[in-house]
C-alpha positions as a Python dict, from the first residue, in 0.01 Angstrom:
ca = {
    (1, 'X'): (0, 0, 0),
    (2, 'X'): (197, 34, -299),
    (3, 'X'): (102, -133, -649),
    (4, 'X'): (418, -306, -693),
    (5, 'X'): (681, -478, -484),
    (6, 'X'): (940, -620, -786),
    (7, 'X'): (1020, -429, -1067),
    (8, 'X'): (1248, -467, -1382),
    (9, 'X'): (1416, -157, -1541),
    (10, 'X'): (1536, -232, -1885),
    (11, 'X'): (1807, 48, -1970),
    (12, 'X'): (2049, 183, -1754),
    (13, 'X'): (2050, 534, -1897),
    (14, 'X'): (1932, 867, -1709),
    (15, 'X'): (1562, 765, -1732),
    (16, 'X'): (1618, 398, -1605),
    (17, 'X'): (1848, 493, -1318),
    (18, 'X'): (1618, 777, -1234),
    (19, 'X'): (1319, 546, -1204),
    (20, 'X'): (1499, 270, -1027),
    (21, 'X'): (1618, 524, -773),
    (22, 'X'): (1274, 674, -703),
    (23, 'X'): (1148, 323, -673),
    (24, 'X'): (1402, 195, -440),
    (25, 'X'): (1349, 504, -207),
    (26, 'X'): (1016, 402, -199),
    (27, 'X'): (1078, 33, -71),
    (28, 'X'): (1041, -183, -395),
    (29, 'X'): (1297, -442, -499),
    (30, 'X'): (1424, -306, -841),
    (31, 'X'): (1681, -477, -1077),
    (32, 'X'): (1825, -269, -1384),
    (33, 'X'): (1938, -490, -1673),
    (34, 'X'): (2167, -295, -1947),
    (35, 'X'): (2294, -427, -2247),
    (36, 'X'): (2638, -288, -2242),
    (37, 'X'): (2896, -481, -2074),
    (38, 'X'): (2997, -152, -1890),
    (39, 'X'): (2904, 204, -1914),
    (40, 'X'): (3104, 385, -2144),
    (41, 'X'): (2928, 744, -2200),
    (42, 'X'): (3117, 989, -2377),
    (43, 'X'): (3135, 1288, -2172),
    (44, 'X'): (2961, 1532, -2392),
    (45, 'X'): (2721, 1751, -2195),
    (46, 'X'): (2375, 1813, -2171),
    (47, 'X'): (2185, 2092, -2032),
    (48, 'X'): (1922, 2074, -1719),
    (49, 'X'): (1653, 2353, -1677),
    (50, 'X'): (1459, 2433, -1354),
    (51, 'X'): (1221, 2137, -1420),
    (52, 'X'): (1501, 1876, -1463),
    (53, 'X'): (1657, 1989, -1166),
    (54, 'X'): (1329, 1996, -941),
    (55, 'X'): (1277, 1638, -1064),
    (56, 'X'): (1652, 1517, -976),
    (57, 'X'): (1566, 1700, -648),
    (58, 'X'): (1294, 1448, -594),
    (59, 'X'): (1504, 1173, -591),
    (60, 'X'): (1787, 1370, -389),
    (61, 'X'): (2060, 1425, -625),
    (62, 'X'): (1989, 1794, -775),
    (63, 'X'): (2261, 1892, -522),
    (64, 'X'): (2513, 1694, -616),
    (65, 'X'): (2452, 1730, -989),
    (66, 'X'): (2462, 2128, -962),
    (67, 'X'): (2798, 2084, -748),
    (68, 'X'): (2944, 1864, -998),
    (69, 'X'): (2807, 2062, -1306),
    (70, 'X'): (2796, 2420, -1398),
    (71, 'X'): (2465, 2639, -1282),
    (72, 'X'): (2403, 2930, -1523),
    (73, 'X'): (2167, 3185, -1635),
    (74, 'X'): (1971, 3226, -1905),
    (75, 'X'): (2130, 3174, -2258),
    (76, 'X'): (2232, 3474, -2449),
    (77, 'X'): (2165, 3446, -2836),
    (78, 'X'): (2374, 3615, -3100),
    (79, 'X'): (2416, 3618, -3471),
    (80, 'X'): (2722, 3454, -3629),
    (81, 'X'): (2906, 3785, -3605),
    (82, 'X'): (2833, 3846, -3277),
    (83, 'X'): (2521, 4069, -3269),
    (84, 'X'): (2309, 4041, -3004),
    (85, 'X'): (1956, 3876, -3075),
    (86, 'X'): (1819, 3800, -2702),
    (87, 'X'): (1835, 3585, -2424),
    (88, 'X'): (1621, 3251, -2368),
    (89, 'X'): (1533, 3013, -2090),
    (90, 'X'): (1346, 3061, -1769),
    (91, 'X'): (1478, 3281, -1476),
    (92, 'X'): (1610, 3111, -1154),
    (93, 'X'): (1328, 2972, -943),
    (94, 'X'): (1455, 2959, -573),
    (95, 'X'): (1729, 2715, -532),
    (96, 'X'): (1717, 2619, -898),
    (97, 'X'): (1945, 2834, -1129),
    (98, 'X'): (1800, 2898, -1492),
    (99, 'X'): (2038, 2592, -1613),
    (100, 'X'): (2275, 2349, -1513),
    (101, 'X'): (2548, 2227, -1748),
    (102, 'X'): (2691, 1897, -1688),
    (103, 'X'): (2875, 1606, -1864),
    (104, 'X'): (2659, 1308, -1941),
    (105, 'X'): (2904, 1080, -1781),
    (106, 'X'): (2933, 1272, -1482),
    (107, 'X'): (2557, 1294, -1436),
    (108, 'X'): (2552, 889, -1494),
    (109, 'X'): (2792, 872, -1221),
    (110, 'X'): (2583, 1066, -967),
    (111, 'X'): (2308, 827, -1046),
    (112, 'X'): (2499, 537, -1044),
    (113, 'X'): (2636, 617, -698),
    (114, 'X'): (2326, 684, -571),
    (115, 'X'): (2195, 371, -701),
    (116, 'X'): (2464, 199, -511),
    (117, 'X'): (2372, 336, -185),
    (118, 'X'): (2028, 191, -216),
    (119, 'X'): (2176, -174, -320),
    (120, 'X'): (2016, -140, -668),
    (121, 'X'): (2149, -459, -877),
    (122, 'X'): (2282, -376, -1223),
    (123, 'X'): (2295, -692, -1438),
    (124, 'X'): (2537, -531, -1707),
    (125, 'X'): (2587, -690, -2047),
    (126, 'X'): (2220, -849, -2037),
    (127, 'X'): (1895, -836, -2251),
    (128, 'X'): (1552, -938, -2265),
    (129, 'X'): (1540, -1262, -2516),
    (130, 'X'): (1150, -1311, -2434),
    (131, 'X'): (881, -1196, -2225),
    (132, 'X'): (537, -1293, -2123),
    (133, 'X'): (324, -1004, -2046),
    (134, 'X'): (49, -1124, -1837),
    (135, 'X'): (-257, -965, -1668),
    (136, 'X'): (-91, -959, -1321),
    (137, 'X'): (273, -990, -1395),
    (138, 'X'): (516, -1008, -1643),
    (139, 'X'): (782, -1320, -1687),
    (140, 'X'): (1102, -1248, -1844),
    (141, 'X'): (1361, -1459, -2009),
    (142, 'X'): (1706, -1317, -2022),
    (143, 'X'): (1997, -1347, -2268),
    (144, 'X'): (2196, -1528, -2024),
    (145, 'X'): (1913, -1770, -2005),
    (146, 'X'): (1763, -1705, -1645),
    (147, 'X'): (1370, -1648, -1630),
    (148, 'X'): (1225, -1410, -1358),
    (149, 'X'): (877, -1297, -1290),
    (150, 'X'): (812, -928, -1196),
    (151, 'X'): (517, -721, -1095),
    (152, 'X'): (576, -477, -1401),
    (153, 'X'): (860, -404, -1641),
    (154, 'X'): (955, -62, -1705),
    (155, 'X'): (1129, -14, -2024),
    (156, 'X'): (1366, 297, -2067),
    (157, 'X'): (1607, 157, -2320),
    (158, 'X'): (1562, 462, -2551),
    (159, 'X'): (1466, 543, -2907),
    (160, 'X'): (1532, 227, -3044),
    (161, 'X'): (1364, 39, -2762),
    (162, 'X'): (1354, -333, -2786),
    (163, 'X'): (1078, -369, -2534),
    (164, 'X'): (872, -135, -2699),
    (165, 'X'): (887, -306, -3042),
    (166, 'X'): (822, -660, -2879),
    (167, 'X'): (542, -529, -2651),
    (168, 'X'): (381, -283, -2939),
    (169, 'X'): (484, -366, -3279),
    (170, 'X'): (808, -218, -3465),
    (171, 'X'): (821, 156, -3457),
    (172, 'X'): (1048, 311, -3679),
    (173, 'X'): (1204, 681, -3578),
    (174, 'X'): (1166, 969, -3833),
    (175, 'X'): (1482, 1173, -3970),
    (176, 'X'): (1427, 1537, -3890),
    (177, 'X'): (1626, 1644, -4170),
    (178, 'X'): (1856, 1788, -3914),
    (179, 'X'): (2213, 1642, -3719),
    (180, 'X'): (2380, 1771, -3426),
    (181, 'X'): (2762, 1740, -3371),
    (182, 'X'): (2893, 1801, -2998),
    (183, 'X'): (3237, 1835, -2896),
    (184, 'X'): (3404, 1887, -2540),
    (185, 'X'): (3686, 2163, -2470),
    (186, 'X'): (3850, 2293, -2150),
    (187, 'X'): (3601, 2620, -2051),
    (188, 'X'): (3666, 2923, -2239),
    (189, 'X'): (3774, 3215, -2024),
    (190, 'X'): (3479, 3417, -2181),
    (191, 'X'): (3209, 3164, -2110),
    (192, 'X'): (2976, 3295, -1827),
    (193, 'X'): (2671, 3144, -1932),
    (194, 'X'): (2522, 2939, -2239),
    (195, 'X'): (2543, 3118, -2556),
    (196, 'X'): (2392, 3028, -2914),
    (197, 'X'): (2497, 3193, -3236),
    (198, 'X'): (2264, 3155, -3539),
    (199, 'X'): (2454, 3110, -3894),
    (200, 'X'): (2319, 3078, -4234),
    (201, 'X'): (2384, 2684, -4267),
    (202, 'X'): (2386, 2607, -3904),
    (203, 'X'): (2368, 2722, -3539),
    (204, 'X'): (2612, 2637, -3236),
    (205, 'X'): (2600, 2670, -2892),
    (206, 'X'): (2842, 2659, -2608),
    (207, 'X'): (2740, 2515, -2291),
    (208, 'X'): (2946, 2540, -1954),
    (209, 'X'): (2994, 2183, -1762),
    (210, 'X'): (3200, 2255, -1490),
    (211, 'X'): (3453, 2509, -1385),
    (212, 'X'): (3696, 2362, -1620),
    (213, 'X'): (3527, 2232, -1903),
    (214, 'X'): (3243, 2311, -2180),
    (215, 'X'): (3091, 2173, -2465),
    (216, 'X'): (3003, 2285, -2824),
    (217, 'X'): (2699, 2168, -3036),
    (218, 'X'): (2612, 2265, -3387),
    (219, 'X'): (2295, 2185, -3547),
    (220, 'X'): (2325, 2128, -3942),
    (221, 'X'): (2117, 2011, -4242),
    (222, 'X'): (2308, 1709, -4369),
    (223, 'X'): (2067, 1578, -4651),
    (224, 'X'): (1738, 1424, -4623),
    (225, 'X'): (1854, 1095, -4794),
    (226, 'X'): (2179, 1012, -4638),
    (227, 'X'): (2264, 1211, -4307),
    (228, 'X'): (2524, 974, -4228),
    (229, 'X'): (2896, 1090, -4245),
    (230, 'X'): (3217, 909, -4268),
    (231, 'X'): (3435, 939, -3931),
    (232, 'X'): (3705, 1074, -4192),
    (233, 'X'): (3516, 1395, -4250),
    (234, 'X'): (3382, 1463, -3894),
    (235, 'X'): (3665, 1710, -3839),
    (236, 'X'): (3710, 1885, -4177),
    (237, 'X'): (3342, 1936, -4212),
    (238, 'X'): (3278, 2048, -3840),
    (239, 'X'): (3553, 2295, -3894),
    (240, 'X'): (3406, 2413, -4212),
    (241, 'X'): (3084, 2499, -4070),
    (242, 'X'): (3252, 2683, -3793),
    (243, 'X'): (3440, 2908, -4034),
    (244, 'X'): (3124, 3100, -4072),
    (245, 'X'): (3146, 3200, -3711),
    (246, 'X'): (3381, 3520, -3670),
    (247, 'X'): (3362, 3528, -3306),
    (248, 'X'): (3656, 3446, -3076),
    (249, 'X'): (3509, 3148, -2872),
    (250, 'X'): (3412, 2980, -3191),
    (251, 'X'): (3729, 3038, -3365),
    (252, 'X'): (3919, 2910, -3060),
    (253, 'X'): (3713, 2614, -3062),
    (254, 'X'): (3758, 2550, -3413),
    (255, 'X'): (4149, 2531, -3354),
    (256, 'X'): (4114, 2271, -3101),
    (257, 'X'): (3881, 2026, -3314),
    (258, 'X'): (4163, 1754, -3427),
    (259, 'X'): (4046, 1403, -3303),
    (260, 'X'): (3760, 1246, -3499),
    (261, 'X'): (3701, 999, -3220),
    (262, 'X'): (3602, 1306, -2992),
    (263, 'X'): (3319, 1414, -3234),
    (264, 'X'): (2976, 1314, -3129),
    (265, 'X'): (2768, 1322, -3441),
    (266, 'X'): (2425, 1207, -3498),
    (267, 'X'): (2115, 1259, -3725),
    (268, 'X'): (1814, 1385, -3548),
    (269, 'X'): (1539, 1150, -3531),
    (270, 'X'): (1190, 1138, -3368),
    (271, 'X'): (934, 869, -3249),
    (272, 'X'): (597, 904, -3072),
    (273, 'X'): (429, 587, -2899),
    (274, 'X'): (44, 668, -2913),
    (275, 'X'): (-119, 694, -2588),
    (276, 'X'): (-102, 465, -2360),
    (277, 'X'): (263, 417, -2321),
    (278, 'X'): (155, 80, -2140),
    (279, 'X'): (22, -241, -2234),
    (280, 'X'): (-69, -492, -1918),
    (281, 'X'): (231, -494, -1705),
    (282, 'X'): (465, -312, -1927),
    (283, 'X'): (518, 51, -1961),
    (284, 'X'): (764, 259, -2173),
    (285, 'X'): (931, 603, -2038),
    (286, 'X'): (1167, 826, -2175),
    (287, 'X'): (1270, 830, -2534),
    (288, 'X'): (1128, 504, -2611),
    (289, 'X'): (787, 664, -2575),
    (290, 'X'): (854, 1029, -2673),
    (291, 'X'): (1167, 1093, -2829),
    (292, 'X'): (1207, 1415, -2981),
    (293, 'X'): (1509, 1671, -3111),
    (294, 'X'): (1689, 1870, -2892),
    (295, 'X'): (1585, 2233, -2998),
    (296, 'X'): (1435, 2276, -2614),
    (297, 'X'): (1716, 2071, -2462),
    (298, 'X'): (1453, 1889, -2268),
    (299, 'X'): (1497, 1520, -2373),
    (300, 'X'): (1663, 1402, -2063),
    (301, 'X'): (1441, 1643, -1854),
    (302, 'X'): (1142, 1470, -1940),
    (303, 'X'): (1277, 1122, -1902),
    (304, 'X'): (1367, 1214, -1539),
    (305, 'X'): (1014, 1347, -1490),
    (306, 'X'): (863, 1016, -1613),
    (307, 'X'): (1085, 847, -1371),
    (308, 'X'): (958, 1068, -1073),
    (309, 'X'): (602, 1077, -1152),
    (310, 'X'): (550, 715, -1239),
    (311, 'X'): (716, 622, -903),
    (312, 'X'): (481, 838, -732),
    (313, 'X'): (168, 693, -876),
    (314, 'X'): (282, 345, -810),
    (315, 'X'): (317, 439, -476),
    (316, 'X'): (-3, 596, -406),
    (317, 'X'): (-206, 337, -610),
    (318, 'X'): (-314, -12, -509),
    (319, 'X'): (-352, -122, -856),
    (320, 'X'): (-99, -121, -1120),
    (321, 'X'): (-354, -22, -1375),
    (322, 'X'): (-467, 287, -1180),
    (323, 'X'): (-106, 398, -1139),
    (324, 'X'): (-24, 365, -1508),
    (325, 'X'): (-361, 553, -1603),
    (326, 'X'): (-281, 843, -1358),
    (327, 'X'): (60, 839, -1508),
    (328, 'X'): (-78, 908, -1853),
    (329, 'X'): (-311, 1185, -1722),
    (330, 'X'): (18, 1356, -1587),
    (331, 'X'): (258, 1295, -1866),
    (332, 'X'): (84, 1267, -2204),
    (333, 'X'): (-18, 1643, -2286),
    (334, 'X'): (291, 1749, -2106),
    (335, 'X'): (544, 1546, -2313),
    (336, 'X'): (372, 1627, -2624),
    (337, 'X'): (352, 1989, -2576),
    (338, 'X'): (764, 1994, -2550),
    (339, 'X'): (782, 1733, -2846),
    (340, 'X'): (548, 1917, -3106),
    (341, 'X'): (724, 2259, -3012),
    (342, 'X'): (1079, 2104, -3059),
    (343, 'X'): (995, 1966, -3379),
    (344, 'X'): (817, 2279, -3523),
    (345, 'X'): (1133, 2476, -3432),
    (346, 'X'): (1363, 2208, -3615),
    (347, 'X'): (1136, 2242, -3921),
    (348, 'X'): (1154, 2580, -3913),
    (349, 'X'): (1515, 2560, -3869),
    (350, 'X'): (1556, 2343, -4142),
    (351, 'X'): (1375, 2573, -4403),
    (352, 'X'): (1603, 2868, -4296),
    (353, 'X'): (1950, 2648, -4336),
    (354, 'X'): (1768, 2566, -4687),
    (355, 'X'): (1726, 2955, -4757),
    (356, 'X'): (1341, 2912, -4776),
    (357, 'X'): (1086, 3122, -4598),
    (358, 'X'): (897, 3039, -4287),
    (359, 'X'): (539, 2959, -4285),
    (360, 'X'): (319, 3292, -4223),
    (361, 'X'): (269, 3345, -3864),
    (362, 'X'): (582, 3137, -3769),
    (363, 'X'): (729, 3303, -3439),
    (364, 'X'): (1039, 3096, -3321),
    (365, 'X'): (1093, 3349, -3010),
    (366, 'X'): (739, 3316, -2902),
    (367, 'X'): (686, 2936, -2934),
    (368, 'X'): (1009, 2903, -2719),
    (369, 'X'): (864, 3114, -2475),
    (370, 'X'): (561, 2941, -2436),
    (371, 'X'): (699, 2596, -2441),
    (372, 'X'): (958, 2685, -2160),
    (373, 'X'): (673, 2847, -1987),
    (374, 'X'): (504, 2517, -1989),
    (375, 'X'): (826, 2328, -1886),
    (376, 'X'): (830, 2551, -1577),
    (377, 'X'): (461, 2442, -1461),
    (378, 'X'): (432, 2185, -1232),
    (379, 'X'): (442, 1820, -1349),
}
């Protein structure tokens, strides 16, 4: 007998929709609450490695994600001037390609469509005003005044998780000294896989999202004290970074960057909730528990894995405590392996952008290889 029958998921992003779908397929009555009035996800892309696709397959949507995205091979790495450095990423694994590039908006749509098939209700424009976290249930007062009791509450509301702060106390994200810029383009005719170029003050990547579209990411160091940039500076600053890259795809992209509203810019923050990520009948998954920087491109993948594993343990256990304990045994070390490697890589990148030497024994390629190998292990 499953440990739960009625569940509230707070947050309708990738992790929240994944866990709701997984639970609903196990016969659980699950509801999603989302603070946004309507989904308005800007269509910048994300990278899905094989482990993310495996997790999506367990909830029945990997094939659709690959159909609407762009499966591609290992990432080719170059200097800013176009000299080859090497390749990164796992080899293909059975039906799973090395990577799948996809628009975040489209991935949300794929998940939403699957959730609608399962009749999962979404309460949009709704937040949790109060909660009583009891030993055997959790009673929630919503922003519309309604009060509902659930077996458990799953917080998947991001790095600034309201639920995490309500249950565990305020936890402030830590700025890592780096920022990321993203911009979507029509797919360049020369783009056959993912490409990354390393410059002196930044690195850029070009990732296919579909047969017609791609996105560019650029990682930079914008200052330790004030990484925020006025929107009026987005276009000229991004173009200035790209001037270093004397390669056709970068210069073609540079010429197309015109609208500051299409620039997705954010400083890179990290936050780690200590083990365990649960208290009584509330559990935190995804970025609220282990947000990290995207140097390994695995933030969304870890959230989807969290969702799948939690649903499995809740299905197999009789008691909620047993399910939560088993979940932590499967998730904590794996997630922290990715978190620690990503943040070490970010620290090394920051040193390089600042013109400083790396620590003795630092070997980015080796660390990436070890982390990717770990990600390909069963979860």
